[in-house]
C-alpha positions as CSV (number, residue, x, y, z in Angstrom):
1,M,-56.9,46.6,-8.7
2,P,-53.4,48.1,-8.3
3,L,-50.6,45.7,-7.5
4,I,-49.0,46.0,-4.1
5,G,-45.5,44.7,-3.4
6,G,-42.5,44.0,-5.6
7,S,-43.3,40.3,-6.0
8,R,-46.7,40.9,-7.4
9,Q,-45.4,43.6,-9.7
10,D,-42.7,41.2,-11.0
11,S,-45.4,38.5,-11.5
12,A,-47.6,40.9,-13.4
13,R,-44.6,41.9,-15.6
14,T,-43.8,38.2,-16.3
15,E,-47.4,37.6,-17.3
16,V,-47.4,40.4,-19.7
17,T,-44.1,39.3,-21.2
18,N,-45.3,35.7,-21.7
19,A,-48.5,36.9,-23.4
20,A,-46.6,39.1,-25.8
21,K,-44.4,36.2,-26.7
22,T,-47.4,34.1,-27.5
23,L,-48.8,36.8,-29.7
24,L,-45.5,37.0,-31.5
25,A,-45.5,33.3,-32.1
26,N,-49.0,33.4,-33.5
27,I,-48.0,36.2,-35.9
28,R,-44.9,34.4,-37.0
29,F,-46.8,31.3,-38.0
30,M,-49.8,33.0,-39.6
31,D,-48.3,32.7,-43.1
32,V,-45.0,30.9,-43.4
33,D,-44.7,31.5,-47.1
34,N,-45.3,35.2,-46.8
35,P,-44.0,36.3,-43.4
36,V,-45.6,39.3,-41.7
37,K,-43.1,42.1,-41.3
38,T,-45.1,45.4,-41.1
39,I,-47.9,45.5,-38.5
40,V,-50.5,48.1,-37.6
41,I,-51.9,48.0,-34.1
42,T,-55.2,49.9,-33.7
43,S,-58.5,49.8,-31.9
44,S,-62.0,51.0,-32.5
45,I,-62.2,53.6,-29.7
46,P,-59.6,55.1,-27.2
47,N,-58.4,53.4,-24.0
48,E,-58.5,49.8,-25.2
49,G,-54.7,49.3,-24.7
50,K,-53.5,49.4,-28.3
51,S,-50.3,51.4,-27.4
52,F,-49.6,49.0,-24.6
53,V,-49.9,46.0,-26.9
54,A,-47.7,47.7,-29.6
55,Q,-45.0,48.3,-27.0
56,N,-45.0,44.9,-25.5
57,L,-45.2,43.1,-28.9
58,S,-42.1,45.2,-29.9
59,E,-40.3,44.2,-26.8
60,A,-41.1,40.5,-27.4
61,I,-39.7,40.8,-30.9
62,A,-36.5,42.4,-29.7
63,T,-35.9,39.9,-26.9
64,S,-36.3,37.1,-29.4
65,G,-33.2,38.4,-31.2
66,R,-35.0,40.1,-34.1
67,T,-34.8,43.8,-34.9
68,V,-37.9,45.9,-34.6
69,L,-38.8,49.5,-35.2
70,L,-41.7,50.8,-33.1
71,I,-43.3,53.9,-34.8
72,E,-45.6,56.5,-33.1
73,E,-48.3,57.3,-35.6
74,D,-51.1,58.2,-33.3
75,L,-50.3,61.8,-34.1
76,R,-53.0,63.4,-32.1
77,R,-52.4,61.5,-28.8
78,R,-48.7,60.6,-28.6
79,T,-48.0,58.3,-25.7
80,L,-45.2,55.8,-26.7
81,A,-42.3,58.1,-25.9
82,N,-43.4,58.3,-22.3
83,Q,-44.2,54.6,-22.1
84,I,-40.8,53.5,-23.2
85,G,-38.9,56.4,-21.6
86,V,-37.2,57.5,-24.9
87,H,-37.5,61.0,-26.2
88,A,-36.1,61.9,-29.7
89,R,-35.3,65.3,-31.0
90,N,-36.7,64.5,-34.4
91,G,-39.5,62.5,-35.8
92,I,-41.2,61.0,-38.8
93,Y,-42.3,64.4,-40.3
94,G,-38.8,65.6,-40.3
95,V,-37.7,62.6,-42.2
96,L,-40.5,62.8,-44.8
97,S,-39.9,66.5,-45.3
98,G,-36.2,66.0,-45.8
99,A,-35.2,68.1,-42.8
100,V,-33.4,65.3,-41.1
101,S,-32.2,61.8,-42.1
102,L,-33.8,58.6,-40.9
103,G,-30.6,57.9,-38.9
104,E,-31.1,61.2,-37.0
105,A,-34.7,60.4,-36.2
106,V,-34.6,56.7,-35.2
107,V,-33.3,56.2,-31.7
108,P,-32.4,53.0,-29.8
109,T,-34.4,52.1,-26.7
110,Q,-33.2,50.5,-23.5
111,I,-33.9,47.0,-25.0
112,K,-31.4,45.6,-27.4
113,N,-32.7,45.3,-31.0
114,M,-35.6,47.6,-30.4
115,Y,-35.7,51.1,-32.0
116,F,-38.2,53.9,-31.9
117,L,-39.4,56.5,-34.4
118,D,-41.4,59.3,-32.8
119,A,-43.7,61.8,-34.3
120,E,-43.6,65.6,-33.9
121,P,-46.6,67.4,-32.4
122,N,-49.1,69.2,-34.5
123,I,-48.4,67.5,-37.8
124,P,-50.8,68.9,-40.5
125,N,-53.1,66.6,-42.4
126,P,-51.8,63.2,-41.2
127,S,-54.0,61.1,-43.5
128,D,-52.5,63.0,-46.5
129,L,-49.1,62.4,-45.2
130,F,-49.6,58.6,-45.0
131,N,-51.1,58.6,-48.5
132,S,-48.0,60.2,-50.0
133,R,-45.5,58.5,-52.2
134,R,-42.7,59.6,-49.9
135,Y,-44.3,57.8,-46.9
136,K,-44.9,54.6,-48.9
137,S,-41.2,54.7,-50.0
138,L,-40.1,55.2,-46.4
139,L,-42.2,52.2,-45.3
140,E,-40.7,50.0,-47.9
141,H,-37.2,51.1,-46.9
142,L,-38.0,50.3,-43.2
143,R,-39.4,46.9,-44.2
144,K,-36.0,46.0,-45.7
145,S,-34.0,47.5,-42.8
146,Y,-35.7,45.8,-39.9
147,D,-37.1,42.3,-39.2
148,Y,-40.4,43.9,-38.0
149,V,-42.0,47.3,-38.1
150,V,-44.8,47.9,-35.5
151,I,-47.0,50.9,-36.0
152,D,-49.3,52.4,-33.3
153,T,-52.2,54.2,-34.9
154,P,-55.2,56.2,-33.7
155,P,-58.6,54.5,-33.1
156,V,-60.3,53.6,-36.3
157,T,-63.6,55.3,-35.6
158,A,-62.0,58.5,-34.5
159,F,-59.7,59.2,-37.5
160,V,-59.1,57.8,-41.0
161,D,-55.4,57.4,-40.4
162,S,-55.6,53.8,-39.3
163,A,-57.6,52.8,-42.3
164,V,-55.1,54.4,-44.7
165,L,-52.1,52.8,-42.9
166,S,-53.8,49.4,-42.8
167,S,-53.8,49.2,-46.6
168,L,-50.0,49.6,-46.6
169,V,-48.9,46.9,-44.2
170,D,-48.8,43.1,-44.1
171,A,-51.2,42.8,-41.1
172,T,-53.5,44.9,-39.0
173,F,-54.7,43.9,-35.6
174,L,-57.7,45.4,-33.8
175,V,-57.3,45.6,-30.0
176,V,-60.7,45.0,-28.2
177,R,-61.1,45.6,-24.5
178,E,-63.7,43.3,-23.0
179,N,-66.6,44.9,-21.1
180,F,-65.6,48.3,-22.6
181,T,-66.2,48.3,-26.3
182,R,-69.7,48.2,-27.9
183,R,-70.5,45.8,-30.7
184,D,-71.4,48.6,-33.1
185,S,-68.0,50.3,-32.5
186,I,-66.2,47.0,-33.4
187,R,-68.3,46.4,-36.4
188,A,-67.9,50.0,-37.7
189,A,-64.1,49.8,-37.2
190,Y,-63.8,46.4,-39.0
191,E,-66.0,47.6,-41.9
192,Q,-64.0,50.8,-42.2
193,L,-60.7,49.0,-42.4
194,N,-62.1,46.6,-45.0
195,K,-63.4,49.4,-47.2
196,A,-60.0,51.0,-47.2
197,G,-58.5,47.7,-48.4
198,G,-56.8,47.0,-45.1
199,N,-55.3,43.6,-44.3
200,V,-57.3,42.9,-41.1
201,S,-55.5,39.8,-39.8
202,G,-57.1,39.4,-36.4
203,V,-58.3,40.7,-33.1
204,I,-56.4,40.9,-29.8
205,M,-58.8,40.8,-26.8
206,N,-57.6,42.7,-23.8
207,Y,-58.8,42.5,-20.2
208,C,-60.8,39.3,-20.8
209,R,-62.6,37.7,-17.9
210,H,-63.1,34.0,-17.4
211,Q,-64.8,32.0,-14.7
212,R,-62.6,28.9,-14.6
213,N,-59.0,30.1,-14.6
214,E,-57.4,33.3,-13.4
215,Y,-55.1,33.4,-16.4
216,Y,-55.0,31.5,-19.7
217,Y,-54.5,32.0,-23.3
218,S,-57.0,31.4,-26.1
219,Y,-56.1,31.1,-29.7
220,Y,-58.9,31.4,-32.2
221,Y,-58.9,30.2,-35.8
222,E,-61.5,32.2,-37.6
223,K,-62.1,31.4,-41.3
224,T,-64.6,32.9,-43.6
225,G,-65.8,29.9,-45.5
226,K,-68.9,29.1,-47.5
227,D,-71.0,28.7,-44.4
228,G,-69.4,31.7,-42.7
229,G,-68.6,29.7,-39.7
230,S,-65.5,29.6,-37.5
231,A,-63.7,27.0,-35.5
232,A,-63.9,26.7,-31.7
233,P,-61.3,28.3,-29.5
234,V,-58.2,26.2,-28.6
235,Q,-56.7,26.5,-25.2
236,V,-53.0,27.0,-25.5
237,N,-51.6,27.3,-22.0
238,P,-54.0,27.0,-19.1
239,E,-51.5,28.1,-16.5
240,A,-49.9,31.0,-18.4
241,S,-50.8,34.7,-18.0
242,S,-52.2,37.0,-20.7
243,L,-51.5,40.5,-21.8
244,T,-53.0,43.3,-19.7
245,N,-52.1,46.8,-18.7
246,P,-52.2,47.1,-14.9
247,K,-52.2,50.9,-15.2
248,A,-55.2,51.2,-17.5
249,Q,-58.2,53.2,-16.2
250,P,-61.4,51.5,-15.2
251,A,-63.9,51.1,-18.0
252,M,-66.5,53.9,-18.3
253,A,-69.9,52.9,-17.1
254,Q,-71.6,53.8,-20.4
255,Q,-69.0,51.6,-22.3
256,Q,-69.7,48.6,-20.1
257,A,-73.3,48.1,-21.1
258,Q,-72.6,45.8,-24.0
259,A,-69.5,43.6,-24.0
260,V,-68.0,42.3,-27.2
261,P,-68.3,38.5,-27.4
262,Q,-65.2,36.6,-28.3
263,G,-65.0,35.7,-31.9
264,Q,-67.4,38.5,-32.9
265,V,-65.2,39.9,-35.6
266,Q,-64.3,37.5,-38.4
267,A,-60.8,37.5,-39.9
268,Q,-59.2,35.9,-42.9
269,A,-56.3,34.4,-41.0
270,P,-55.6,32.8,-37.6
271,T,-56.5,35.3,-34.9
272,P,-54.6,35.5,-31.7
273,I,-56.9,36.7,-28.9
274,F,-55.7,37.2,-25.4
275,G,-56.2,39.3,-22.3
276,R,-56.0,39.1,-18.6
277,R,-58.2,36.4,-17.1
278,Q,-59.6,37.4,-13.8
279,K,-61.7,35.4,-11.4
280,R,-65.2,36.9,-11.0
């Protein structure tokens, strides 16, 4: 339902901001000895909100006082520039080809400490580009230059790009939209990332519904042990909001037939799972 009135819009924005800060806190404490710095945000199918999550996670990082570079690498469906209102003259292909310097391609956003690296349209053979030595060298340079690097990638089951990139970063998070994504799509995406050697660190549930509270966070610890079991969810803040995109389109009817149960995908590390909780 669209929000009407400034106060409700402000409230929705605050809810999104708080949810993104919680996700950041979870990521920061995943591995204290080996901090996560490079992050891939992806999904199994389109329209699950991965770009929205990538943007808001980056904003949470920047407002915490850390530097962050948000990179557009969903090369076939570029949306981040319009979302954040920043349009660069050059992009990542120009940097990798040597046509422009990194300093010419990276642009500041309206948020202090947050920077953006766009991608040019119609880049040939994206997966080969990401597999190149030049790209890996660039990613290592960015890791040293910024506190965090957040990469928005295509859906896993649509293109191989995300699987390739997931093997190059510290953590990969799969965005799952409740009552939208089928189990087999989630399973196929997870298996594809694992086969590529990707570091799948967790699942971010988006647009979750719950009967008891309108908004609340859940934080799941999922560990693959000898028995294959996982711990129960722990409620973090029953009065806080959770991340949701108020502009997202309604779920398609054919996608709604089989919802993904929370905790379906197992991860090797603590998994932050959050989404908007709406009263039924």
